[in-house]
A tleap script that builds the chain and sets N, CA, C and O, in Angstrom:
source leaprc.protein.ff14SB
mol = sequence {
  NMET LEU GLU GLY PHE GLU LEU TYR ASN MET
  THR THR GLY THR ALA SER ILE SER ILE SER
  GLU ASN GLY VAL GLY PHE SER LYS ALA THR
  VAL MET LYS MET ASN LYS CYS GLU TYR ALA
  ARG VAL TYR ILE ASP ARG GLU ASN LYS ARG
  LEU ALA ILE GLN ALA THR GLU GLN ASN THR
  ASP GLY ALA VAL GLN PHE PHE ASN ARG GLN
  LYS SER GLY SER VAL ARG TRP ASN ASN LYS
  GLU LEU LEU LYS THR LEU ALA GLN ILE MET
  ASP CYS ASP PHE ALA LYS LYS VAL TYR LYS
  VAL ASP GLY ASP TYR TYR PRO ASP GLU ASN
  ALA MET VAL PHE ASP LEU LYS LYS ALA GLU
  LEU GLN THR CARG
}
set mol.1.N position { -46.247 6.849 -28.257 }
set mol.1.CA position { -45.382 5.731 -28.567 }
set mol.1.C position { -44.322 5.512 -27.483 }
set mol.1.O position { -43.931 4.370 -27.238 }
set mol.2.N position { -43.855 6.565 -26.836 }
set mol.2.CA position { -42.794 6.422 -25.841 }
set mol.2.C position { -43.332 6.351 -24.414 }
set mol.2.O position { -42.593 6.580 -23.457 }
set mol.3.N position { -44.590 6.041 -24.277 }
set mol.3.CA position { -45.179 5.908 -22.955 }
set mol.3.C position { -44.464 4.803 -22.181 }
set mol.3.O position { -44.223 3.721 -22.717 }
set mol.4.N position { -44.127 5.071 -20.936 }
set mol.4.CA position { -43.421 4.088 -20.114 }
set mol.4.C position { -41.911 4.210 -20.187 }
set mol.4.O position { -41.197 3.590 -19.399 }
set mol.5.N position { -41.420 5.004 -21.128 }
set mol.5.CA position { -39.982 5.212 -21.252 }
set mol.5.C position { -39.566 6.417 -20.420 }
set mol.5.O position { -40.378 7.289 -20.112 }
set mol.6.N position { -38.301 6.447 -20.068 }
set mol.6.CA position { -37.732 7.634 -19.451 }
set mol.6.C position { -36.489 8.013 -20.244 }
set mol.6.O position { -35.815 7.149 -20.805 }
set mol.7.N position { -36.193 9.283 -20.286 }
set mol.7.CA position { -35.030 9.766 -21.006 }
set mol.7.C position { -33.773 9.240 -20.341 }
set mol.7.O position { -33.618 9.355 -19.125 }
set mol.8.N position { -32.882 8.670 -21.120 }
set mol.8.CA position { -31.622 8.162 -20.600 }
set mol.8.C position { -30.519 9.100 -21.050 }
set mol.8.O position { -30.360 9.345 -22.246 }
set mol.9.N position { -29.757 9.628 -20.106 }
set mol.9.CA position { -28.689 10.552 -20.418 }
set mol.9.C position { -27.401 9.772 -20.673 }
set mol.9.O position { -26.941 9.025 -19.809 }
set mol.10.N position { -26.834 9.943 -21.839 }
set mol.10.CA position { -25.633 9.206 -22.245 }
set mol.10.C position { -24.360 9.947 -21.835 }
set mol.10.O position { -23.459 10.117 -22.657 }
set mol.11.N position { -24.273 10.384 -20.597 }
set mol.11.CA position { -23.092 11.065 -20.104 }
set mol.11.C position { -21.926 10.096 -20.089 }
set mol.11.O position { -22.050 8.954 -19.645 }
set mol.12.N position { -20.794 10.571 -20.581 }
set mol.12.CA position { -19.607 9.717 -20.564 }
set mol.12.C position { -18.964 9.750 -19.190 }
set mol.12.O position { -19.119 10.715 -18.443 }
set mol.13.N position { -18.256 8.709 -18.870 }
set mol.13.CA position { -17.584 8.628 -17.583 }
set mol.13.C position { -18.480 8.023 -16.523 }
set mol.13.O position { -19.640 7.690 -16.765 }
set mol.14.N position { -17.908 7.894 -15.352 }
set mol.14.CA position { -18.648 7.313 -14.239 }
set mol.14.C position { -18.959 8.389 -13.211 }
set mol.14.O position { -18.269 9.404 -13.114 }
set mol.15.N position { -20.007 8.141 -12.453 }
set mol.15.CA position { -20.340 9.043 -11.352 }
set mol.15.C position { -19.281 8.843 -10.276 }
set mol.15.O position { -19.163 7.761 -9.702 }
set mol.16.N position { -18.516 9.891 -10.009 }
set mol.16.CA position { -17.414 9.765 -9.067 }
set mol.16.C position { -17.052 11.125 -8.483 }
set mol.16.O position { -17.515 12.173 -8.933 }
set mol.17.N position { -16.211 11.061 -7.469 }
set mol.17.CA position { -15.603 12.271 -6.935 }
set mol.17.C position { -14.097 12.100 -6.976 }
set mol.17.O position { -13.586 10.981 -6.925 }
set mol.18.N position { -13.392 13.215 -7.068 }
set mol.18.CA position { -11.949 13.212 -6.899 }
set mol.18.C position { -11.655 14.103 -5.704 }
set mol.18.O position { -12.228 15.182 -5.558 }
set mol.19.N position { -10.758 13.636 -4.856 }
set mol.19.CA position { -10.426 14.361 -3.635 }
set mol.19.C position { -8.933 14.650 -3.648 }
set mol.19.O position { -8.111 13.746 -3.800 }
set mol.20.N position { -8.600 15.918 -3.486 }
set mol.20.CA position { -7.202 16.325 -3.443 }
set mol.20.C position { -7.084 17.522 -2.509 }
set mol.20.O position { -8.072 17.969 -1.928 }
set mol.21.N position { -5.874 18.029 -2.371 }
set mol.21.CA position { -5.673 19.198 -1.522 }
set mol.21.C position { -6.429 20.415 -2.058 }
set mol.21.O position { -6.620 21.391 -1.334 }
set mol.22.N position { -6.856 20.364 -3.315 }
set mol.22.CA position { -7.583 21.476 -3.930 }
set mol.22.C position { -9.095 21.385 -3.732 }
set mol.22.O position { -9.817 22.307 -4.111 }
set mol.23.N position { -9.582 20.302 -3.152 }
set mol.23.CA position { -11.005 20.193 -2.896 }
set mol.23.C position { -11.592 18.867 -3.344 }
set mol.23.O position { -10.878 17.928 -3.696 }
set mol.24.N position { -12.915 18.824 -3.320 }
set mol.24.CA position { -13.666 17.651 -3.757 }
set mol.24.C position { -14.329 18.013 -5.076 }
set mol.24.O position { -15.152 18.927 -5.139 }
set mol.25.N position { -13.966 17.292 -6.121 }
set mol.25.CA position { -14.530 17.534 -7.448 }
set mol.25.C position { -15.521 16.443 -7.795 }
set mol.25.O position { -15.244 15.257 -7.615 }
set mol.26.N position { -16.671 16.848 -8.292 }
set mol.26.CA position { -17.712 15.908 -8.696 }
set mol.26.C position { -17.683 15.779 -10.212 }
set mol.26.O position { -17.672 16.786 -10.920 }
set mol.27.N position { -17.670 14.563 -10.711 }
set mol.27.CA position { -17.635 14.339 -12.158 }
set mol.27.C position { -18.919 14.844 -12.808 }
set mol.27.O position { -19.946 15.011 -12.151 }
set mol.28.N position { -18.834 15.080 -14.101 }
set mol.28.CA position { -20.013 15.513 -14.853 }
set mol.28.C position { -21.117 14.462 -14.758 }
set mol.28.O position { -22.298 14.801 -14.683 }
set mol.29.N position { -20.730 13.190 -14.763 }
set mol.29.CA position { -21.729 12.118 -14.645 }
set mol.29.C position { -22.466 12.215 -13.308 }
set mol.29.O position { -23.669 11.957 -13.250 }
set mol.30.N position { -21.764 12.583 -12.239 }
set mol.30.CA position { -22.413 12.756 -10.941 }
set mol.30.C position { -23.410 13.900 -11.001 }
set mol.30.O position { -24.542 13.776 -10.533 }
set mol.31.N position { -22.984 15.012 -11.578 }
set mol.31.CA position { -23.862 16.185 -11.710 }
set mol.31.C position { -25.119 15.821 -12.497 }
set mol.31.O position { -26.224 16.220 -12.131 }
set mol.32.N position { -24.947 15.071 -13.564 }
set mol.32.CA position { -26.086 14.678 -14.404 }
set mol.32.C position { -27.011 13.724 -13.639 }
set mol.32.O position { -28.231 13.889 -13.672 }
set mol.33.N position { -26.440 12.730 -12.950 }
set mol.33.CA position { -27.278 11.793 -12.191 }
set mol.33.C position { -28.058 12.512 -11.100 }
set mol.33.O position { -29.175 12.114 -10.766 }
set mol.34.N position { -27.477 13.564 -10.547 }
set mol.34.CA position { -28.142 14.356 -9.515 }
set mol.34.C position { -29.090 15.390 -10.136 }
set mol.34.O position { -29.587 16.287 -9.456 }
set mol.35.N position { -29.324 15.241 -11.440 }
set mol.35.CA position { -30.265 16.104 -12.169 }
set mol.35.C position { -29.903 17.583 -12.071 }
set mol.35.O position { -30.779 18.445 -12.011 }
set mol.36.N position { -28.606 17.861 -12.054 }
set mol.36.CA position { -28.109 19.229 -11.976 }
set mol.36.C position { -28.771 20.018 -10.846 }
set mol.36.O position { -29.103 21.193 -11.001 }
set mol.37.N position { -28.955 19.349 -9.710 }
set mol.37.CA position { -29.597 20.021 -8.572 }
set mol.37.C position { -28.749 21.213 -8.137 }
set mol.37.O position { -27.520 21.144 -8.127 }
set mol.38.N position { -29.407 22.281 -7.786 }
set mol.38.CA position { -28.688 23.487 -7.387 }
set mol.38.C position { -28.189 23.410 -5.946 }
set mol.38.O position { -27.185 24.033 -5.601 }
set mol.39.N position { -28.886 22.650 -5.109 }
set mol.39.CA position { -28.510 22.543 -3.697 }
set mol.39.C position { -28.512 21.086 -3.264 }
set mol.39.O position { -29.283 20.266 -3.763 }
set mol.40.N position { -27.632 20.790 -2.329 }
set mol.40.CA position { -27.532 19.428 -1.802 }
set mol.40.C position { -27.220 19.490 -0.311 }
set mol.40.O position { -26.731 20.494 0.208 }
set mol.41.N position { -27.515 18.397 0.346 }
set mol.41.CA position { -27.114 18.210 1.743 }
set mol.41.C position { -25.997 17.185 1.753 }
set mol.41.O position { -25.991 16.255 0.947 }
set mol.42.N position { -25.062 17.356 2.656 }
set mol.42.CA position { -23.900 16.481 2.752 }
set mol.42.C position { -24.037 15.628 4.011 }
set mol.42.O position { -24.316 16.138 5.096 }
set mol.43.N position { -23.839 14.336 3.847 }
set mol.43.CA position { -23.916 13.400 4.967 }
set mol.43.C position { -22.601 12.637 5.053 }
set mol.43.O position { -22.009 12.279 4.035 }
set mol.44.N position { -22.155 12.394 6.277 }
set mol.44.CA position { -20.939 11.614 6.489 }
set mol.44.C position { -21.247 10.478 7.445 }
set mol.44.O position { -21.814 10.681 8.519 }
set mol.45.N position { -20.864 9.282 7.035 }
set mol.45.CA position { -20.990 8.082 7.862 }
set mol.45.C position { -19.570 7.694 8.257 }
set mol.45.O position { -18.885 6.975 7.530 }
set mol.46.N position { -19.135 8.184 9.428 }
set mol.46.CA position { -17.762 7.943 9.871 }
set mol.46.C position { -17.475 6.461 10.111 }
set mol.46.O position { -16.405 5.962 9.761 }
set mol.47.N position { -18.432 5.771 10.704 }
set mol.47.CA position { -18.227 4.364 11.041 }
set mol.47.C position { -17.985 3.515 9.797 }
set mol.47.O position { -17.092 2.668 9.786 }
set mol.48.N position { -18.777 3.738 8.752 }
set mol.48.CA position { -18.644 2.949 7.523 }
set mol.48.C position { -17.833 3.652 6.443 }
set mol.48.O position { -17.718 3.157 5.322 }
set mol.49.N position { -17.274 4.804 6.786 }
set mol.49.CA position { -16.418 5.578 5.880 }
set mol.49.C position { -17.106 5.858 4.548 }
set mol.49.O position { -16.638 5.450 3.485 }
set mol.50.N position { -18.236 6.572 4.639 }
set mol.50.CA position { -18.975 6.925 3.429 }
set mol.50.C position { -19.329 8.409 3.445 }
set mol.50.O position { -19.493 9.021 4.500 }
set mol.51.N position { -19.440 8.962 2.245 }
set mol.51.CA position { -19.896 10.331 2.022 }
set mol.51.C position { -21.123 10.245 1.135 }
set mol.51.O position { -21.142 9.484 0.168 }
set mol.52.N position { -22.141 11.015 1.457 }
set mol.52.CA position { -23.343 11.027 0.630 }
set mol.52.C position { -23.769 12.466 0.393 }
set mol.52.O position { -23.566 13.337 1.238 }
set mol.53.N position { -24.357 12.699 -0.760 }
set mol.53.CA position { -24.990 13.981 -1.051 }
set mol.53.C position { -26.414 13.685 -1.498 }
set mol.53.O position { -26.684 12.680 -2.155 }
set mol.54.N position { -27.309 14.579 -1.129 }
set mol.54.CA position { -28.723 14.410 -1.488 }
set mol.54.C position { -29.254 15.748 -1.978 }
set mol.54.O position { -29.056 16.779 -1.335 }
set mol.55.N position { -29.923 15.723 -3.110 }
set mol.55.CA position { -30.519 16.938 -3.656 }
set mol.55.C position { -31.548 17.482 -2.688 }
set mol.55.O position { -32.279 16.724 -2.050 }
set mol.56.N position { -31.602 18.806 -2.584 }
set mol.56.CA position { -32.551 19.439 -1.680 }
set mol.56.C position { -32.880 20.836 -2.183 }
set mol.56.O position { -32.370 21.272 -3.215 }
set mol.57.N position { -33.717 21.515 -1.460 }
set mol.57.CA position { -34.082 22.890 -1.785 }
set mol.57.C position { -33.163 23.855 -1.032 }
set mol.57.O position { -32.574 23.491 -0.014 }
set mol.58.N position { -33.048 25.050 -1.524 }
set mol.58.CA position { -32.157 26.058 -0.956 }
set mol.58.C position { -32.434 26.337 0.520 }
set mol.58.O position { -31.498 26.530 1.297 }
set mol.59.N position { -33.704 26.361 0.914 }
set mol.59.CA position { -34.053 26.749 2.282 }
set mol.59.C position { -34.069 25.585 3.275 }
set mol.59.O position { -34.495 25.762 4.417 }
set mol.60.N position { -33.618 24.414 2.867 }
set mol.60.CA position { -33.559 23.250 3.754 }
set mol.60.C position { -32.346 23.364 4.674 }
set mol.60.O position { -31.277 23.792 4.236 }
set mol.61.N position { -32.500 22.988 5.937 }
set mol.61.CA position { -31.366 22.991 6.867 }
set mol.61.C position { -30.214 22.174 6.292 }
set mol.61.O position { -30.410 21.054 5.821 }
set mol.62.N position { -29.027 22.736 6.335 }
set mol.62.CA position { -27.844 22.031 5.864 }
set mol.62.C position { -27.608 22.106 4.368 }
set mol.62.O position { -26.647 21.519 3.871 }
set mol.63.N position { -28.456 22.810 3.639 }
set mol.63.CA position { -28.304 22.906 2.188 }
set mol.63.C position { -27.062 23.723 1.828 }
set mol.63.O position { -26.813 24.781 2.406 }
set mol.64.N position { -26.297 23.221 0.875 }
set mol.64.CA position { -25.155 23.949 0.326 }
set mol.64.C position { -25.307 23.984 -1.186 }
set mol.64.O position { -25.919 23.099 -1.784 }
set mol.65.N position { -24.741 25.019 -1.793 }
set mol.65.CA position { -24.858 25.109 -3.247 }
set mol.65.C position { -24.103 23.955 -3.885 }
set mol.65.O position { -22.978 23.639 -3.500 }
set mol.66.N position { -24.742 23.332 -4.867 }
set mol.66.CA position { -24.114 22.236 -5.591 }
set mol.66.C position { -23.836 22.687 -7.022 }
set mol.66.O position { -22.701 23.042 -7.339 }
set mol.67.N position { -24.817 22.683 -7.869 }
set mol.67.CA position { -24.615 23.026 -9.273 }
set mol.67.C position { -25.006 24.468 -9.522 }
set mol.67.O position { -26.106 24.895 -9.171 }
set mol.68.N position { -24.097 25.217 -10.131 }
set mol.68.CA position { -24.358 26.603 -10.485 }
set mol.68.C position { -24.643 26.648 -11.982 }
set mol.68.O position { -23.741 26.443 -12.794 }
set mol.69.N position { -25.861 26.908 -12.337 }
set mol.69.CA position { -26.277 26.894 -13.747 }
set mol.69.C position { -25.561 27.949 -14.583 }
set mol.69.O position { -25.570 27.864 -15.811 }
set mol.70.N position { -24.939 28.946 -13.940 }
set mol.70.CA position { -24.223 30.001 -14.671 }
set mol.70.C position { -22.799 29.582 -15.026 }
set mol.70.O position { -22.146 30.234 -15.841 }
set mol.71.N position { -22.315 28.502 -14.422 }
set mol.71.CA position { -20.933 28.070 -14.651 }
set mol.71.C position { -20.903 26.775 -15.456 }
set mol.71.O position { -21.906 26.369 -16.042 }
set mol.72.N position { -19.759 26.147 -15.474 }
set mol.72.CA position { -19.580 24.921 -16.259 }
set mol.72.C position { -20.357 23.743 -15.669 }
set mol.72.O position { -21.039 23.883 -14.654 }
set mol.73.N position { -20.247 22.597 -16.310 }
set mol.73.CA position { -20.976 21.407 -15.888 }
set mol.73.C position { -20.359 20.661 -14.725 }
set mol.73.O position { -20.908 19.654 -14.278 }
set mol.74.N position { -19.224 21.137 -14.225 }
set mol.74.CA position { -18.589 20.431 -13.118 }
set mol.74.C position { -18.841 21.162 -11.805 }
set mol.74.O position { -19.265 22.318 -11.778 }
set mol.75.N position { -18.567 20.456 -10.731 }
set mol.75.CA position { -18.743 21.015 -9.389 }
set mol.75.C position { -17.483 20.725 -8.587 }
set mol.75.O position { -16.970 19.606 -8.608 }
set mol.76.N position { -16.986 21.740 -7.878 }
set mol.76.CA position { -15.838 21.553 -6.987 }
set mol.76.C position { -16.121 22.295 -5.692 }
set mol.76.O position { -16.492 23.469 -5.691 }
set mol.77.N position { -15.938 21.582 -4.595 }
set mol.77.CA position { -16.052 22.189 -3.273 }
set mol.77.C position { -14.644 22.324 -2.702 }
set mol.77.O position { -13.895 21.348 -2.654 }
set mol.78.N position { -14.289 23.522 -2.272 }
set mol.78.CA position { -12.968 23.780 -1.703 }
set mol.78.C position { -13.041 23.991 -0.201 }
set mol.78.O position { -12.256 24.759 0.355 }
set mol.79.N position { -13.951 23.333 0.447 }
set mol.79.CA position { -14.169 23.496 1.874 }
set mol.79.C position { -13.084 22.756 2.662 }
set mol.79.O position { -13.011 21.528 2.625 }
set mol.80.N position { -12.247 23.510 3.372 }
set mol.80.CA position { -11.111 22.925 4.100 }
set mol.80.C position { -11.558 22.017 5.243 }
set mol.80.O position { -10.898 21.017 5.527 }
set mol.81.N position { -12.660 22.345 5.898 }
set mol.81.CA position { -13.153 21.478 6.980 }
set mol.81.C position { -13.614 20.134 6.428 }
set mol.81.O position { -13.380 19.095 7.045 }
set mol.82.N position { -14.267 20.151 5.272 }
set mol.82.CA position { -14.686 18.898 4.635 }
set mol.82.C position { -13.453 18.067 4.285 }
set mol.82.O position { -13.427 16.862 4.533 }
set mol.83.N position { -12.432 18.707 3.710 }
set mol.83.CA position { -11.205 17.986 3.362 }
set mol.83.C position { -10.528 17.405 4.601 }
set mol.83.O position { -10.047 16.272 4.575 }
set mol.84.N position { -10.491 18.168 5.670 }
set mol.84.CA position { -9.896 17.691 6.922 }
set mol.84.C position { -10.654 16.473 7.443 }
set mol.84.O position { -10.049 15.490 7.870 }
set mol.85.N position { -11.981 16.548 7.404 }
set mol.85.CA position { -12.812 15.429 7.869 }
set mol.85.C position { -12.589 14.190 7.006 }
set mol.85.O position { -12.446 13.086 7.531 }
set mol.86.N position { -12.558 14.369 5.687 }
set mol.86.CA position { -12.340 13.233 4.793 }
set mol.86.C position { -10.953 12.630 4.993 }
set mol.86.O position { -10.798 11.409 4.943 }
set mol.87.N position { -9.952 13.463 5.217 }
set mol.87.CA position { -8.592 12.961 5.464 }
set mol.87.C position { -8.553 12.118 6.732 }
set mol.87.O position { -7.880 11.089 6.779 }
set mol.88.N position { -9.275 12.554 7.758 }
set mol.88.CA position { -9.327 11.783 9.000 }
set mol.88.C position { -10.036 10.452 8.785 }
set mol.88.O position { -9.557 9.409 9.232 }
set mol.89.N position { -11.167 10.486 8.105 }
set mol.89.CA position { -11.937 9.262 7.866 }
set mol.89.C position { -11.141 8.270 7.023 }
set mol.89.O position { -11.123 7.071 7.302 }
set mol.90.N position { -10.478 8.795 5.981 }
set mol.90.CA position { -9.742 7.946 5.055 }
set mol.90.C position { -8.330 7.628 5.549 }
set mol.90.O position { -7.643 6.787 4.968 }
set mol.91.N position { -7.895 8.300 6.620 }
set mol.91.CA position { -6.560 8.150 7.162 }
set mol.91.C position { -5.505 8.351 6.079 }
set mol.91.O position { -4.653 7.495 5.841 }
set mol.92.N position { -5.592 9.514 5.431 }
set mol.92.CA position { -4.643 9.820 4.362 }
set mol.92.C position { -4.344 11.311 4.338 }
set mol.92.O position { -5.001 12.110 5.006 }
set mol.93.N position { -3.341 11.660 3.555 }
set mol.93.CA position { -2.921 13.045 3.369 }
set mol.93.C position { -3.135 13.370 1.893 }
set mol.93.O position { -2.637 12.660 1.021 }
set mol.94.N position { -3.868 14.431 1.616 }
set mol.94.CA position { -4.182 14.768 0.230 }
set mol.94.C position { -3.096 15.594 -0.448 }
set mol.94.O position { -3.210 15.898 -1.636 }
set mol.95.N position { -2.038 15.966 0.289 }
set mol.95.CA position { -0.969 16.768 -0.308 }
set mol.95.C position { -0.331 15.999 -1.469 }
set mol.95.O position { 0.187 14.895 -1.300 }
set mol.96.N position { -0.386 16.606 -2.629 }
set mol.96.CA position { 0.222 16.036 -3.846 }
set mol.96.C position { -0.392 14.703 -4.274 }
set mol.96.O position { 0.204 13.973 -5.066 }
set mol.97.N position { -1.580 14.383 -3.754 }
set mol.97.CA position { -2.236 13.123 -4.104 }
set mol.97.C position { -3.679 13.400 -4.493 }
set mol.97.O position { -4.303 14.340 -4.000 }
set mol.98.N position { -4.193 12.571 -5.380 }
set mol.98.CA position { -5.594 12.660 -5.787 }
set mol.98.C position { -6.204 11.272 -5.649 }
set mol.98.O position { -5.660 10.281 -6.137 }
set mol.99.N position { -7.347 11.224 -4.974 }
set mol.99.CA position { -8.072 9.971 -4.807 }
set mol.99.C position { -9.375 10.058 -5.582 }
set mol.99.O position { -10.024 11.103 -5.608 }
set mol.100.N position { -9.753 8.958 -6.210 }
set mol.100.CA position { -11.015 8.876 -6.937 }
set mol.100.C position { -11.903 7.849 -6.253 }
set mol.100.O position { -11.454 6.771 -5.863 }
set mol.101.N position { -13.186 8.214 -6.116 }
set mol.101.CA position { -14.151 7.306 -5.499 }
set mol.101.C position { -15.395 7.276 -6.371 }
set mol.101.O position { -16.017 8.313 -6.606 }
set mol.102.N position { -15.760 6.098 -6.850 }
set mol.102.CA position { -16.994 5.951 -7.626 }
set mol.102.C position { -18.193 6.028 -6.693 }
set mol.102.O position { -18.106 5.680 -5.515 }
set mol.103.N position { -19.304 6.486 -7.234 }
set mol.103.CA position { -20.510 6.638 -6.439 }
set mol.103.C position { -21.640 5.751 -6.920 }
set mol.103.O position { -21.649 5.289 -8.061 }
set mol.104.N position { -22.579 5.526 -6.043 }
set mol.104.CA position { -23.802 4.789 -6.369 }
set mol.104.C position { -24.971 5.748 -6.211 }
set mol.104.O position { -25.116 6.411 -5.184 }
set mol.105.N position { -25.801 5.808 -7.246 }
set mol.105.CA position { -26.946 6.718 -7.242 }
set mol.105.C position { -28.203 5.980 -6.795 }
set mol.105.O position { -28.476 4.866 -7.242 }
set mol.106.N position { -28.963 6.615 -5.908 }
set mol.106.CA position { -30.215 6.071 -5.399 }
set mol.106.C position { -31.340 7.010 -5.816 }
set mol.106.O position { -31.615 7.996 -5.131 }
set mol.107.N position { -31.994 6.704 -6.942 }
set mol.107.CA position { -32.997 7.631 -7.485 }
set mol.107.C position { -34.172 7.902 -6.553 }
set mol.107.O position { -34.707 9.010 -6.552 }
set mol.108.N position { -34.585 6.921 -5.763 }
set mol.108.CA position { -35.712 7.141 -4.850 }
set mol.108.C position { -35.394 8.197 -3.795 }
set mol.108.O position { -36.295 8.859 -3.279 }
set mol.109.N position { -34.118 8.350 -3.480 }
set mol.109.CA position { -33.673 9.327 -2.488 }
set mol.109.C position { -33.047 10.552 -3.153 }
set mol.109.O position { -32.739 11.536 -2.481 }
set mol.110.N position { -32.858 10.491 -4.477 }
set mol.110.CA position { -32.114 11.499 -5.231 }
set mol.110.C position { -30.807 11.797 -4.503 }
set mol.110.O position { -30.483 12.942 -4.187 }
set mol.111.N position { -30.070 10.713 -4.251 }
set mol.111.CA position { -28.837 10.802 -3.482 }
set mol.111.C position { -27.738 9.961 -4.128 }
set mol.111.O position { -27.999 8.978 -4.821 }
set mol.112.N position { -26.518 10.381 -3.878 }
set mol.112.CA position { -25.339 9.677 -4.361 }
set mol.112.C position { -24.496 9.324 -3.136 }
set mol.112.O position { -24.258 10.164 -2.269 }
set mol.113.N position { -24.047 8.060 -3.081 }
set mol.113.CA position { -23.249 7.593 -1.950 }
set mol.113.C position { -21.883 7.162 -2.468 }
set mol.113.O position { -21.774 6.437 -3.457 }
set mol.114.N position { -20.839 7.628 -1.772 }
set mol.114.CA position { -19.461 7.323 -2.131 }
set mol.114.C position { -18.823 6.543 -0.982 }
set mol.114.O position { -18.735 7.042 0.140 }
set mol.115.N position { -18.379 5.323 -1.267 }
set mol.115.CA position { -17.730 4.474 -0.263 }
set mol.115.C position { -16.248 4.834 -0.234 }
set mol.115.O position { -15.495 4.428 -1.119 }
set mol.116.N position { -15.834 5.579 0.758 }
set mol.116.CA position { -14.464 6.071 0.844 }
set mol.116.C position { -13.448 4.959 1.043 }
set mol.116.O position { -12.261 5.155 0.784 }
set mol.117.N position { -13.895 3.793 1.498 }
set mol.117.CA position { -12.993 2.645 1.648 }
set mol.117.C position { -12.511 2.159 0.275 }
set mol.117.O position { -11.500 1.464 0.181 }
set mol.118.N position { -13.229 2.524 -0.772 }
set mol.118.CA position { -12.893 2.080 -2.124 }
set mol.118.C position { -12.138 3.143 -2.919 }
set mol.118.O position { -12.010 3.042 -4.139 }
set mol.119.N position { -11.638 4.163 -2.218 }
set mol.119.CA position { -10.890 5.234 -2.893 }
set mol.119.C position { -9.638 4.668 -3.573 }
set mol.119.O position { -8.929 3.836 -3.007 }
set mol.120.N position { -9.392 5.129 -4.772 }
set mol.120.CA position { -8.222 4.707 -5.530 }
set mol.120.C position { -7.297 5.884 -5.731 }
set mol.120.O position { -7.730 6.958 -6.148 }
set mol.121.N position { -6.020 5.687 -5.436 }
set mol.121.CA position { -5.016 6.720 -5.649 }
set mol.121.C position { -4.790 6.883 -7.144 }
set mol.121.O position { -4.530 5.910 -7.852 }
set mol.122.N position { -4.892 8.114 -7.616 }
set mol.122.CA position { -4.725 8.405 -9.045 }
set mol.122.C position { -3.319 8.941 -9.271 }
set mol.122.O position { -2.751 9.612 -8.410 }
set mol.123.N position { -2.777 8.640 -10.417 }
set mol.123.CA position { -1.462 9.201 -10.766 }
set mol.123.C position { -1.686 10.517 -11.485 }
set mol.123.O position { -2.636 10.656 -12.256 }
set mol.124.N position { -0.843 11.454 -11.241 }
set mol.124.CA position { -0.965 12.778 -11.873 }
set mol.124.C position { -0.206 12.830 -13.156 }
set mol.124.O position { -0.195 13.863 -13.825 }
savepdb mol mol.pdb
quit
């Protein structure tokens, strides 16, 4: 009876990242859209000010751990070099500030793209 259907996950919230001096946090909706992939590759488009992540296998060049099935449903990267790069691209200082960026999911690529030009300053 359900032939042709696909399971739709009713995750609340939007697929987004939050960027602060404490790292890059991925929303639960992002984790779910990325199918709780354990590893991802990180791409940066400096010219167009975009960040992308793409699900991959552990042994792929550039793979970093994304979702840890032993921990909670959220993901946070505390990589200082990534934060420094994002601060340069966005021309901002993350000290005492949090920026939120919504993402667009591309299922054919199993990738999420975040347009950093659309970052919104969040109030704490």
